[in-house]
N, C-alpha and C positions, 0 to 999 in steps of 0.2 A: 146864620152860623155864628156861634160864639166860641171863645177860646178860654182856656184856663187862665191866661194872663188877664183877659178882660174881667173875668169873675174876681180874680184876686185884687185887681185895682178897685173894683166896686166894694169888695169886702173890707179893704183897708180903710175905707172911709167910716166904717161902723165902729163907734166907740162903746156903745151899750145897746140894750134892747130897744131903747127909745128911737134909735136910728134904723131899726129893722124895716119899717114901711118904705122908707126912701130907698133902701138897698133892694127890696123886693121890686119896687117900681123900675129901678135901673136894670136889674138882670132880666126882668120880665120883658122889657123893651128890647133886650138882646135876642129874645126868642126862647128863653128858658121857660119851660112848662112846669117843672118840679125840681125840688132840691131835697136830697136826703142826707142826713148826717148820722153816721154810725159811731157812737161813742167808744165802743170796744176797741176800735183800731184807728180812729181818726179819719175814716174815709168819708169823702164828700162825693155825692153823685148828682150831677145836673143832667136833666133830660130836656131835650128841645121838642118843639111841636113837629119837627121834621124827622123825628126818630134819632137825632143826634144824642150821644151820651158822652159826657166828659166826666171822668172819674180821677180823683187824686186824693192824696193824704194832706190834710191841713188841720191844724189844731192839735189837740191833745191826743196822745195814744195811751192805751191801757187805762182808761178811766174805769175806776171801780164802779160796777153797777150792782146795786143791792138786789137781792132776790125777794125782798119784802117791799112791794110797791106801796108808796104813800101818796096817793093822789092829792090829798088835802095839803100836805107839806109841799108837794110840787107846785100847786097853784100859788102858794105863798111865795116861793122863790121865783116863779115865773113873773108874778106881779112886781116883785122888787126889780127884776131885770128889765121889765118893760118900762118901769119908771126911771131907768138909767142908774140904779143904785149898785149894779154889779157889772163887771166886764164879761166878755164872752167865755174866757177860760174858767172863771169862777162859776158862771152859770152851768157850764158843762159838768164840772165836778159836782155841783149841788144837784143837778138833774140826775146824774148817776146814783147819787146817794139816796134819791127818792124812788129808784127803780126804773128810770127812763134809760132804755138801751139805745134808742134811735128816734128820730123824728123825720117826718116827711112834710115839706111845705108844698102845697098844691096851689099853683098860681091861677088855675082855671076856676077853682071853687073858693080861692082865697082863704084857705084854712091851713093850720099846722096840726098834724096828728102826732101825738107823743106816744110811743109804744114801749112796752116793757117786754119781758121774756115771753116767749110763745105768742108773739103778736098781740098781747093784751093791750087794750087801749087805756092809757092812763089819763089822757086829756085830749080834747079837740078844741082849738082856739081859732077864732076868726082873725085874719090878718087885717089890721086897720088900713084904711086907705091913706094916702099921703095928704 
């Protein structure tokens, strides 16, 4: 069982996308199976292997999401974020500008799927190991 507080403590250690693999490892060890971020309202949804769901609002709300997806531009801003060049709020705003509406981190398959409107897949990225 994991709690919102445990997740927030782990997330507060993240300064940029470069810290993401360590964060994934930490929350995966808590029993988190997947993590979804919804940019439109700032909702985070964590699901556990035992069916547990922890949902709360964290991060930006009302991020503008473009109706014109730009997968190439998204890959550029994701790469910058992964190198530690942007913080999380900046990444969220830029992701929305490229048409990303939400993303799902799957810790069983170690992938992040970035989705636009109508569940269109903008990108699927592997989660690097620690």
